[in-house]
C-alpha positions, 0 to 999 in steps of 0.5 A: 499499499505504501508503494502505491502511495509513493508512486502516486506521489512520484507521479505528481511530482513528475507531472507538476515538472512537465506543466512547468516545463510546458508552460516555459516553452509556451512563454517563449512562443508567446514571446515570438508570436509577432512577425517582428519578433519572430525576425529579431529571434530567427535572423536566418529566417528572415527573408521566409518570414516577410515573404510569409507576412505579405502573402497572408496580407493578400487575404485580407479585405483591408489589403485590397481596399488599400491597394485599389485591388478592385478584381479581389472586392469583386471576386468577394463581393461584386463591387465596393459599393455592394460591400459598403452595403452590408456594413451594419446590416443583417443577412438571412441564411439560404437553404439550398433545394433539396432537389437533386439536379445533375449537370449537363457533360455534352455528351450522351452518357449512356454510352461507356466511355469507350463507345464515345465516337469522333462525333460525340467527342466534338459534341463535348468540346463545343459544350465546352466552347472549343473543338475536338481536333483529334480523330479516332483515339487509341483508348480513353486514356490515350491523349488527343488534340483539343482546342479551347475557346480562345485558341489554345491547343492542348493535349487530353485524354478522353477520360481526364475531359469527360470523366476528370473534368479537366480541360485547358491549362493555359486559360488558368496559367497566369490569372484566375479568370472564371468570369471570362471562362464561363462567358464561352463555356456553357459546361462551366457556366452551368455552375459559375452563373446561378452564383454569380452576376453576368457584369463580373468580369475581374482577373485576378493574375497569380502571383506564382503559377503552378503550371510555370513551375512544373515546366520548369521542373520539367525542363531542369530534370529533361522529363 
């Protein structure tokens, strides 16, 4: 019985010691809580911290207003005037309809993908505002030629385009241009138009392009 109490006492001491160490670590983290403190405590990471903080600024509405980034304001509010109307106003939550609805994919979905003919693929491409430039595909996984509504040609398998939902990479290489794409791509417009105004015309430039990074890596690695 005495051993049990002894173990219990040791456990209590160890627990108290653990909490003291934990509190010390927490206090140290508090000292480096602000970006300025992090920079002074970690000079070797100064550049990384600065870039990180600049990136965080871009997600704030105030940053968009102060730097006259109207495209960011339009993306979230429609316009600066519409945003200002929301200050101090109340809003009602809207429950979407429970009725099931399905997208039109621009081809006969009752036919297996392997049985889609070049004519079927042309219709699917037209429904995306583009053209099908290939012939009879070897398989649904073999890349074939397509053209988007903006004249970019690209290679993509039938499976990736029709089942995967992928399309022209060039259109999304340098900027988020969803309104422009929706105007010429009926397939995409199905999900864009119900939630957006037809007056939206913004484009948001990408600071870093994932596609350009991919191309640079492929070139460097010789892929």
